[in-house]
VONULO-350988 format. One record per residue (C-alpha): residue number from 1; x, y, z. Coordinates in steps of 0.02 Angstrom, whole numbers. Layout:
// residues N
{atom NUM, {X, Y, Z}},
...
This chain:
// residues 493
{atom 1, {7054, 304, 4454}},
{atom 2, {7000, 141, 4536}},
{atom 3, {7030, 89, 4755}},
{atom 4, {7200, 189, 4767}},
{atom 5, {7249, 183, 4918}},
{atom 6, {7415, 287, 5006}},
{atom 7, {7494, 277, 5174}},
{atom 8, {7666, 400, 5259}},
{atom 9, {7741, 341, 5386}},
{atom 10, {7581, 214, 5449}},
{atom 11, {7466, 367, 5421}},
{atom 12, {7340, 323, 5300}},
{atom 13, {7306, 487, 5185}},
{atom 14, {7182, 382, 5022}},
{atom 15, {7108, 215, 5075}},
{atom 16, {7014, 159, 4924}},
{atom 17, {6969, 310, 4850}},
{atom 18, {6871, 286, 4662}},
{atom 19, {6860, 416, 4548}},
{atom 20, {6784, 423, 4349}},
{atom 21, {6779, 562, 4240}},
{atom 22, {6674, 567, 4063}},
{atom 23, {6777, 662, 3892}},
{atom 24, {6746, 811, 3876}},
{atom 25, {6654, 851, 4060}},
{atom 26, {6714, 982, 4211}},
{atom 27, {6728, 845, 4355}},
{atom 28, {6750, 942, 4515}},
{atom 29, {6838, 869, 4702}},
{atom 30, {6806, 957, 4853}},
{atom 31, {6829, 894, 5030}},
{atom 32, {6923, 1010, 5178}},
{atom 33, {7103, 1013, 5204}},
{atom 34, {7183, 837, 5246}},
{atom 35, {7032, 761, 5146}},
{atom 36, {7145, 681, 5018}},
{atom 37, {7131, 795, 4877}},
{atom 38, {7306, 819, 4832}},
{atom 39, {7383, 674, 4876}},
{atom 40, {7248, 597, 4731}},
{atom 41, {7317, 720, 4601}},
{atom 42, {7508, 698, 4618}},
{atom 43, {7460, 508, 4597}},
{atom 44, {7358, 546, 4458}},
{atom 45, {7496, 653, 4388}},
{atom 46, {7641, 514, 4409}},
{atom 47, {7699, 633, 4579}},
{atom 48, {7689, 492, 4684}},
{atom 49, {7662, 306, 4692}},
{atom 50, {7488, 239, 4760}},
{atom 51, {7519, 76, 4884}},
{atom 52, {7367, 0, 4802}},
{atom 53, {7243, 23, 4682}},
{atom 54, {7275, 41, 4484}},
{atom 55, {7227, 207, 4365}},
{atom 56, {7147, 172, 4202}},
{atom 57, {7192, 330, 4065}},
{atom 58, {7107, 309, 3879}},
{atom 59, {7090, 106, 3901}},
{atom 60, {7259, 71, 3959}},
{atom 61, {7272, -4, 4149}},
{atom 62, {7422, 70, 4248}},
{atom 63, {7469, 15, 4434}},
{atom 64, {7575, 192, 4438}},
{atom 65, {7680, 316, 4314}},
{atom 66, {7814, 427, 4317}},
{atom 67, {7745, 658, 4317}},
{atom 68, {7846, 627, 4127}},
{atom 69, {7736, 473, 4064}},
{atom 70, {7576, 559, 4139}},
{atom 71, {7617, 695, 4034}},
{atom 72, {7673, 597, 3887}},
{atom 73, {7499, 516, 3893}},
{atom 74, {7420, 697, 3922}},
{atom 75, {7378, 737, 4079}},
{atom 76, {7432, 908, 4145}},
{atom 77, {7409, 996, 4313}},
{atom 78, {7406, 1146, 4346}},
{atom 79, {7442, 1210, 4547}},
{atom 80, {7407, 1381, 4621}},
{atom 81, {7554, 1405, 4623}},
{atom 82, {7612, 1431, 4451}},
{atom 83, {7772, 1311, 4371}},
{atom 84, {7821, 1499, 4277}},
{atom 85, {7983, 1556, 4237}},
{atom 86, {7929, 1748, 4268}},
{atom 87, {8104, 1806, 4171}},
{atom 88, {8029, 1703, 4022}},
{atom 89, {7913, 1759, 3910}},
{atom 90, {7754, 1701, 3848}},
{atom 91, {7835, 1565, 3700}},
{atom 92, {7988, 1518, 3811}},
{atom 93, {7874, 1439, 3949}},
{atom 94, {7737, 1367, 3845}},
{atom 95, {7884, 1269, 3770}},
{atom 96, {7996, 1270, 3892}},
{atom 97, {8108, 1081, 3875}},
{atom 98, {8027, 1060, 3730}},
{atom 99, {8077, 1183, 3622}},
{atom 100, {8021, 1200, 3424}},
{atom 101, {8184, 1154, 3299}},
{atom 102, {8248, 1153, 3123}},
{atom 103, {8303, 1013, 3045}},
{atom 104, {8498, 1090, 3083}},
{atom 105, {8440, 1080, 3269}},
{atom 106, {8431, 1280, 3267}},
{atom 107, {8272, 1304, 3408}},
{atom 108, {8145, 1394, 3263}},
{atom 109, {8066, 1531, 3354}},
{atom 110, {7950, 1614, 3212}},
{atom 111, {7835, 1444, 3232}},
{atom 112, {7855, 1425, 3410}},
{atom 113, {7788, 1622, 3418}},
{atom 114, {7680, 1543, 3272}},
{atom 115, {7615, 1404, 3389}},
{atom 116, {7605, 1497, 3556}},
{atom 117, {7483, 1640, 3460}},
{atom 118, {7375, 1470, 3393}},
{atom 119, {7350, 1411, 3569}},
{atom 120, {7288, 1575, 3652}},
{atom 121, {7191, 1635, 3504}},
{atom 122, {7108, 1467, 3526}},
{atom 123, {7046, 1522, 3743}},
{atom 124, {7010, 1705, 3645}},
{atom 125, {7142, 1762, 3732}},
{atom 126, {7255, 1892, 3662}},
{atom 127, {7464, 1926, 3745}},
{atom 128, {7610, 1976, 3659}},
{atom 129, {7679, 1825, 3648}},
{atom 130, {7874, 1930, 3674}},
{atom 131, {7852, 1997, 3854}},
{atom 132, {7896, 1912, 4009}},
{atom 133, {7800, 1826, 4116}},
{atom 134, {7830, 1923, 4257}},
{atom 135, {7753, 2052, 4187}},
{atom 136, {7578, 1986, 4149}},
{atom 137, {7442, 2000, 4288}},
{atom 138, {7410, 1824, 4390}},
{atom 139, {7263, 1778, 4271}},
{atom 140, {7376, 1808, 4119}},
{atom 141, {7504, 1671, 4171}},
{atom 142, {7360, 1551, 4235}},
{atom 143, {7314, 1561, 4035}},
{atom 144, {7498, 1556, 3968}},
{atom 145, {7480, 1403, 4097}},
{atom 146, {7309, 1306, 4003}},
{atom 147, {7408, 1343, 3854}},
{atom 148, {7578, 1256, 3897}},
{atom 149, {7471, 1108, 3954}},
{atom 150, {7370, 1123, 3777}},
{atom 151, {7549, 1120, 3690}},
{atom 152, {7569, 956, 3761}},
{atom 153, {7386, 905, 3672}},
{atom 154, {7306, 874, 3854}},
{atom 155, {7178, 770, 3877}},
{atom 156, {7142, 783, 4047}},
{atom 157, {7197, 961, 4141}},
{atom 158, {7211, 952, 4349}},
{atom 159, {7147, 1122, 4410}},
{atom 160, {7212, 1146, 4578}},
{atom 161, {7110, 1302, 4678}},
{atom 162, {7122, 1408, 4480}},
{atom 163, {7009, 1540, 4564}},
{atom 164, {7093, 1581, 4732}},
{atom 165, {7225, 1714, 4648}},
{atom 166, {7087, 1793, 4505}},
{atom 167, {6982, 1933, 4533}},
{atom 168, {6802, 1928, 4475}},
{atom 169, {6834, 1995, 4268}},
{atom 170, {6971, 1877, 4257}},
{atom 171, {6872, 1712, 4342}},
{atom 172, {6727, 1730, 4210}},
{atom 173, {6865, 1731, 4077}},
{atom 174, {6931, 1564, 4154}},
{atom 175, {6752, 1489, 4153}},
{atom 176, {6733, 1531, 3980}},
{atom 177, {6923, 1442, 3928}},
{atom 178, {6820, 1292, 4000}},
{atom 179, {6679, 1288, 3920}},
{atom 180, {6782, 1307, 3779}},
{atom 181, {6896, 1170, 3829}},
{atom 182, {6778, 1074, 3882}},
{atom 183, {6678, 1098, 3672}},
{atom 184, {6858, 1037, 3622}},
{atom 185, {6843, 859, 3728}},
{atom 186, {6976, 914, 3865}},
{atom 187, {6889, 819, 4014}},
{atom 188, {6935, 964, 4180}},
{atom 189, {6974, 920, 4367}},
{atom 190, {6900, 1064, 4453}},
{atom 191, {6953, 1043, 4632}},
{atom 192, {6900, 1217, 4732}},
{atom 193, {6821, 1272, 4941}},
{atom 194, {6709, 1375, 4846}},
{atom 195, {6561, 1280, 4816}},
{atom 196, {6439, 1423, 4681}},
{atom 197, {6623, 1410, 4571}},
{atom 198, {6570, 1201, 4591}},
{atom 199, {6382, 1224, 4555}},
{atom 200, {6411, 1354, 4397}},
{atom 201, {6542, 1234, 4287}},
{atom 202, {6530, 1073, 4355}},
{atom 203, {6442, 933, 4272}},
{atom 204, {6494, 799, 4412}},
{atom 205, {6571, 827, 4590}},
{atom 206, {6645, 668, 4710}},
{atom 207, {6689, 736, 4890}},
{atom 208, {6831, 649, 4968}},
{atom 209, {6838, 662, 5167}},
{atom 210, {6997, 600, 5277}},
{atom 211, {7052, 499, 5138}},
{atom 212, {6891, 425, 5066}},
{atom 213, {6793, 433, 4954}},
{atom 214, {6595, 498, 5024}},
{atom 215, {6481, 511, 4856}},
{atom 216, {6504, 581, 4690}},
{atom 217, {6372, 642, 4614}},
{atom 218, {6295, 745, 4437}},
{atom 219, {6282, 920, 4482}},
{atom 220, {6106, 915, 4424}},
{atom 221, {5971, 918, 4534}},
{atom 222, {6126, 906, 4678}},
{atom 223, {6062, 1068, 4822}},
{atom 224, {6205, 1155, 4928}},
{atom 225, {6157, 1106, 5049}},
{atom 226, {6175, 894, 5013}},
{atom 227, {6332, 941, 4942}},
{atom 228, {6373, 1027, 5096}},
{atom 229, {6327, 901, 5230}},
{atom 230, {6435, 766, 5153}},
{atom 231, {6582, 892, 5147}},
{atom 232, {6551, 913, 5346}},
{atom 233, {6459, 761, 5402}},
{atom 234, {6320, 882, 5478}},
{atom 235, {6170, 957, 5414}},
{atom 236, {6175, 1111, 5346}},
{atom 237, {6064, 1202, 5473}},
{atom 238, {6212, 1124, 5598}},
{atom 239, {6329, 1232, 5503}},
{atom 240, {6278, 1407, 5556}},
{atom 241, {6261, 1419, 5756}},
{atom 242, {6122, 1535, 5815}},
{atom 243, {6109, 1631, 5928}},
{atom 244, {6056, 1614, 6100}},
{atom 245, {6053, 1770, 6162}},
{atom 246, {5990, 1909, 6147}},
{atom 247, {6069, 2079, 6097}},
{atom 248, {6128, 2163, 6229}},
{atom 249, {6164, 2371, 6219}},
{atom 250, {6230, 2481, 6107}},
{atom 251, {6427, 2488, 6085}},
{atom 252, {6476, 2555, 5940}},
{atom 253, {6382, 2700, 5868}},
{atom 254, {6422, 2766, 5683}},
{atom 255, {6331, 2930, 5638}},
{atom 256, {6340, 3014, 5489}},
{atom 257, {6500, 2961, 5441}},
{atom 258, {6601, 3008, 5271}},
{atom 259, {6775, 2984, 5205}},
{atom 260, {6856, 3053, 5065}},
{atom 261, {6859, 2880, 4974}},
{atom 262, {6648, 2818, 4948}},
{atom 263, {6571, 2836, 5111}},
{atom 264, {6433, 2946, 5114}},
{atom 265, {6335, 2954, 5290}},
{atom 266, {6329, 2812, 5344}},
{atom 267, {6246, 2780, 5493}},
{atom 268, {6254, 2609, 5603}},
{atom 269, {6250, 2527, 5785}},
{atom 270, {6325, 2372, 5846}},
{atom 271, {6242, 2288, 5999}},
{atom 272, {6332, 2165, 6116}},
{atom 273, {6322, 1972, 6079}},
{atom 274, {6263, 2017, 5888}},
{atom 275, {6325, 1964, 5750}},
{atom 276, {6290, 2091, 5609}},
{atom 277, {6315, 2063, 5422}},
{atom 278, {6374, 2192, 5301}},
{atom 279, {6335, 2142, 5128}},
{atom 280, {6330, 2238, 4960}},
{atom 281, {6426, 2221, 4805}},
{atom 282, {6592, 2235, 4788}},
{atom 283, {6653, 2431, 4801}},
{atom 284, {6530, 2448, 4885}},
{atom 285, {6600, 2548, 4999}},
{atom 286, {6605, 2377, 5150}},
{atom 287, {6805, 2376, 5157}},
{atom 288, {6817, 2574, 5158}},
{atom 289, {6685, 2571, 5319}},
{atom 290, {6771, 2450, 5417}},
{atom 291, {6937, 2555, 5388}},
{atom 292, {6854, 2695, 5429}},
{atom 293, {6772, 2627, 5586}},
{atom 294, {6951, 2544, 5625}},
{atom 295, {7045, 2727, 5602}},
{atom 296, {7133, 2676, 5452}},
{atom 297, {7054, 2803, 5355}},
{atom 298, {7006, 2959, 5399}},
{atom 299, {6807, 3056, 5402}},
{atom 300, {6779, 3213, 5333}},
{atom 301, {6608, 3202, 5448}},
{atom 302, {6508, 3111, 5555}},
{atom 303, {6548, 3044, 5718}},
{atom 304, {6586, 2884, 5806}},
{atom 305, {6529, 2813, 5966}},
{atom 306, {6615, 2704, 6088}},
{atom 307, {6483, 2676, 6248}},
{atom 308, {6397, 2830, 6198}},
{atom 309, {6547, 2947, 6228}},
{atom 310, {6598, 2988, 6051}},
{atom 311, {6781, 2953, 6026}},
{atom 312, {6926, 3013, 5878}},
{atom 313, {7039, 2872, 5797}},
{atom 314, {7179, 2973, 5730}},
{atom 315, {7266, 2807, 5713}},
{atom 316, {7248, 2591, 5697}},
{atom 317, {7338, 2613, 5880}},
{atom 318, {7181, 2721, 5924}},
{atom 319, {7054, 2579, 5882}},
{atom 320, {7135, 2455, 5964}},
{atom 321, {7179, 2540, 6114}},
{atom 322, {6990, 2572, 6127}},
{atom 323, {6948, 2378, 6116}},
{atom 324, {6910, 2368, 5916}},
{atom 325, {6967, 2237, 5814}},
{atom 326, {6986, 2212, 5605}},
{atom 327, {7002, 2026, 5535}},
{atom 328, {7044, 2113, 5345}},
{atom 329, {7019, 2027, 5205}},
{atom 330, {7192, 2008, 5155}},
{atom 331, {7271, 1918, 5290}},
{atom 332, {7427, 1855, 5236}},
{atom 333, {7459, 2047, 5172}},
{atom 334, {7372, 2126, 5318}},
{atom 335, {7361, 2032, 5448}},
{atom 336, {7503, 1938, 5481}},
{atom 337, {7698, 1945, 5447}},
{atom 338, {7708, 1796, 5352}},
{atom 339, {7901, 1760, 5375}},
{atom 340, {7883, 1775, 5552}},
{atom 341, {7846, 1637, 5708}},
{atom 342, {7673, 1604, 5756}},
{atom 343, {7702, 1613, 5930}},
{atom 344, {7756, 1816, 5870}},
{atom 345, {7613, 1831, 5753}},
{atom 346, {7505, 1779, 5909}},
{atom 347, {7583, 1896, 6048}},
{atom 348, {7637, 2036, 5938}},
{atom 349, {7493, 2197, 5977}},
{atom 350, {7520, 2108, 6181}},
{atom 351, {7719, 2146, 6157}},
{atom 352, {7716, 2273, 6326}},
{atom 353, {7608, 2195, 6434}},
{atom 354, {7725, 2034, 6412}},
{atom 355, {7892, 2121, 6421}},
{atom 356, {7978, 2209, 6595}},
{atom 357, {8074, 2361, 6490}},
{atom 358, {8169, 2250, 6350}},
{atom 359, {8150, 2095, 6422}},
{atom 360, {8028, 1971, 6328}},
{atom 361, {7941, 1835, 6487}},
{atom 362, {7957, 1689, 6367}},
{atom 363, {7846, 1600, 6479}},
{atom 364, {7691, 1694, 6475}},
{atom 365, {7712, 1699, 6279}},
{atom 366, {7744, 1502, 6276}},
{atom 367, {7578, 1479, 6380}},
{atom 368, {7461, 1641, 6291}},
{atom 369, {7496, 1526, 6128}},
{atom 370, {7469, 1365, 6230}},
{atom 371, {7301, 1445, 6260}},
{atom 372, {7254, 1524, 6084}},
{atom 373, {7281, 1352, 6015}},
{atom 374, {7167, 1263, 6154}},
{atom 375, {7041, 1368, 6139}},
{atom 376, {7037, 1396, 5927}},
{atom 377, {7086, 1219, 5904}},
{atom 378, {7244, 1287, 5785}},
{atom 379, {7336, 1152, 5697}},
{atom 380, {7499, 1200, 5732}},
{atom 381, {7665, 1063, 5737}},
{atom 382, {7765, 1190, 5840}},
{atom 383, {7718, 1377, 5920}},
{atom 384, {7895, 1417, 5821}},
{atom 385, {7837, 1365, 5634}},
{atom 386, {7815, 1494, 5530}},
{atom 387, {7642, 1569, 5517}},
{atom 388, {7650, 1554, 5315}},
{atom 389, {7660, 1354, 5312}},
{atom 390, {7483, 1351, 5398}},
{atom 391, {7318, 1284, 5329}},
{atom 392, {7215, 1451, 5266}},
{atom 393, {7085, 1421, 5417}},
{atom 394, {7252, 1400, 5527}},
{atom 395, {7308, 1561, 5495}},
{atom 396, {7156, 1650, 5487}},
{atom 397, {7142, 1564, 5675}},
{atom 398, {7285, 1665, 5714}},
{atom 399, {7253, 1819, 5654}},
{atom 400, {7097, 1784, 5760}},
{atom 401, {7205, 1737, 5910}},
{atom 402, {7301, 1870, 5902}},
{atom 403, {7139, 2015, 5940}},
{atom 404, {7073, 1905, 6057}},
{atom 405, {7218, 1965, 6152}},
{atom 406, {7189, 2116, 6156}},
{atom 407, {7010, 2103, 6235}},
{atom 408, {6925, 2174, 6115}},
{atom 409, {6726, 2233, 6147}},
{atom 410, {6695, 2261, 5937}},
{atom 411, {6771, 2154, 5822}},
{atom 412, {6761, 2190, 5628}},
{atom 413, {6796, 2029, 5508}},
{atom 414, {6821, 2067, 5307}},
{atom 415, {6784, 1896, 5220}},
{atom 416, {6845, 1802, 5383}},
{atom 417, {6823, 1640, 5293}},
{atom 418, {6884, 1693, 5117}},
{atom 419, {7025, 1550, 5072}},
{atom 420, {6970, 1435, 5188}},
{atom 421, {6904, 1255, 5184}},
{atom 422, {6748, 1206, 5244}},
{atom 423, {6777, 1129, 5374}},
{atom 424, {6892, 1258, 5437}},
{atom 425, {6736, 1386, 5411}},
{atom 426, {6634, 1296, 5530}},
{atom 427, {6736, 1295, 5663}},
{atom 428, {6787, 1490, 5625}},
{atom 429, {6590, 1496, 5619}},
{atom 430, {6552, 1416, 5789}},
{atom 431, {6702, 1522, 5871}},
{atom 432, {6628, 1686, 5793}},
{atom 433, {6423, 1656, 5899}},
{atom 434, {6527, 1588, 6038}},
{atom 435, {6614, 1777, 6070}},
{atom 436, {6443, 1832, 6035}},
{atom 437, {6381, 1741, 6172}},
{atom 438, {6511, 1814, 6297}},
{atom 439, {6459, 1983, 6239}},
{atom 440, {6573, 2031, 6097}},
{atom 441, {6483, 2138, 5961}},
{atom 442, {6546, 2104, 5786}},
{atom 443, {6516, 2160, 5604}},
{atom 444, {6553, 2052, 5488}},
{atom 445, {6597, 2088, 5299}},
{atom 446, {6565, 1922, 5185}},
{atom 447, {6517, 1897, 4984}},
{atom 448, {6444, 1731, 5018}},
{atom 449, {6246, 1747, 5039}},
{atom 450, {6243, 1601, 5110}},
{atom 451, {6358, 1666, 5245}},
{atom 452, {6268, 1827, 5286}},
{atom 453, {6102, 1760, 5311}},
{atom 454, {6175, 1585, 5403}},
{atom 455, {6265, 1698, 5525}},
{atom 456, {6192, 1863, 5556}},
{atom 457, {6056, 1939, 5669}},
{atom 458, {6046, 2090, 5584}},
{atom 459, {6079, 2125, 5382}},
{atom 460, {6128, 2293, 5314}},
{atom 461, {6155, 2340, 5134}},
{atom 462, {6264, 2427, 5042}},
{atom 463, {6273, 2526, 4885}},
{atom 464, {6388, 2674, 4840}},
{atom 465, {6439, 2704, 4968}},
{atom 466, {6312, 2675, 5081}},
{atom 467, {6160, 2583, 5186}},
{atom 468, {6008, 2579, 5096}},
{atom 469, {5939, 2424, 5203}},
{atom 470, {5938, 2351, 5364}},
{atom 471, {5873, 2170, 5365}},
{atom 472, {5821, 2085, 5507}},
{atom 473, {5879, 1863, 5496}},
{atom 474, {5710, 1843, 5474}},
{atom 475, {5645, 1927, 5339}},
{atom 476, {5802, 1932, 5246}},
{atom 477, {5834, 1812, 5086}},
{atom 478, {5972, 1803, 4982}},
{atom 479, {5839, 1887, 4835}},
{atom 480, {5833, 2053, 4955}},
{atom 481, {5998, 2089, 4968}},
{atom 482, {6064, 2093, 4794}},
{atom 483, {5883, 2204, 4743}},
{atom 484, {5968, 2300, 4871}},
{atom 485, {6163, 2280, 4815}},
{atom 486, {6106, 2319, 4646}},
{atom 487, {5971, 2440, 4642}},
{atom 488, {6049, 2545, 4787}},
{atom 489, {5936, 2673, 4840}},
{atom 490, {5836, 2678, 4739}},
{atom 491, {5761, 2532, 4791}},
{atom 492, {5749, 2593, 4985}},
{atom 493, {5678, 2737, 4927}},
């Protein structure tokens, strides 16, 4: 793609962007929301026409082409929202609109099943091709999408945030399939905000920012710091704002707390003005600890103290009244009402405060929403817009805004930057540090070790439901955290 430009109503989405992909390679495309990634891919797929520039594919130059032509050339795009018909089976989805027919025009179901099985076998996947797609896991649905692309003899497959909907073992399966596709000469454009994936599977990476090409580099020899710096326009040390204040008095204490899930005699302390990072492997008990501190899971032993006084939570409502807030790991399922407007989500916990009997004070509601918008830099066209239409970063800011109106003393953040782009991460990091400067204590759960190391004043490591290590910021390293997280109590002993 050479010197591609595109504007919408006078707003420049792409300005002279060029990108070149080698056959049989994985080329990562990264950048913040609004960088121009989606527009570039829509032009490549034929969904939009560029205002300027050319596309060279297999040695031929095009000013533009239709989506049908793109597919016929061998260009396929697998979007984050999968384009499958859940009521149809695997075979029907793979060959939808291109059914194999016998000479008399009758659909050759037997041959289609055979071809579908061959495609899946090529990727090392075993699926009953007669099953309805809606009955499959999201990971297997994604494999059906890839099979559909291969059935069109795709030479170039664009994967838009393919890992966003996958669990750990499913992600490994995707990486194996990508490697298999590479080995067979298929070129992959891999769009992701998860930099660890980019470094693992990409051969080259292109960074877009504000609709412009920043840099294209080989992954070999490229550091994470250099890539982050290119994406956000800042040095890595500027991404994680450091604490300018000393930790204050102890706000929250847990003494020997256990639950009937996984927690076993957990002890911890949170002080005013500090961020405590909670690290550990998936299943180590981090989320369960957050739920216990928030009153969502009942304690079977131990106690929790706030400002030195013992408290008992029978529900999250009790914790909220005691000035504890939880930003959950799954904001769409647990933190937001996505089908409701932004204003309703932001003011939900304080409806009683802005209502007189059953009458809502609309003026006060709008003032609070406007205050949140300015304080957290929430990008929204209108407070009446449903929250589902916001970007991941802005959705997370709405969750934070909701809790800040409750005037919390303690905020528990479970994966606070999951599913948000690098620019939004930086804004959330700044906000977290600003909150600690106001005296709020933050317990941050994160699976991203650079985030844990960059933001935390202290780091707790969990394994098998216990806290097995406490590290000061200066002594912590990725190697130490991983060692404690994987060796558990044997290391701690």
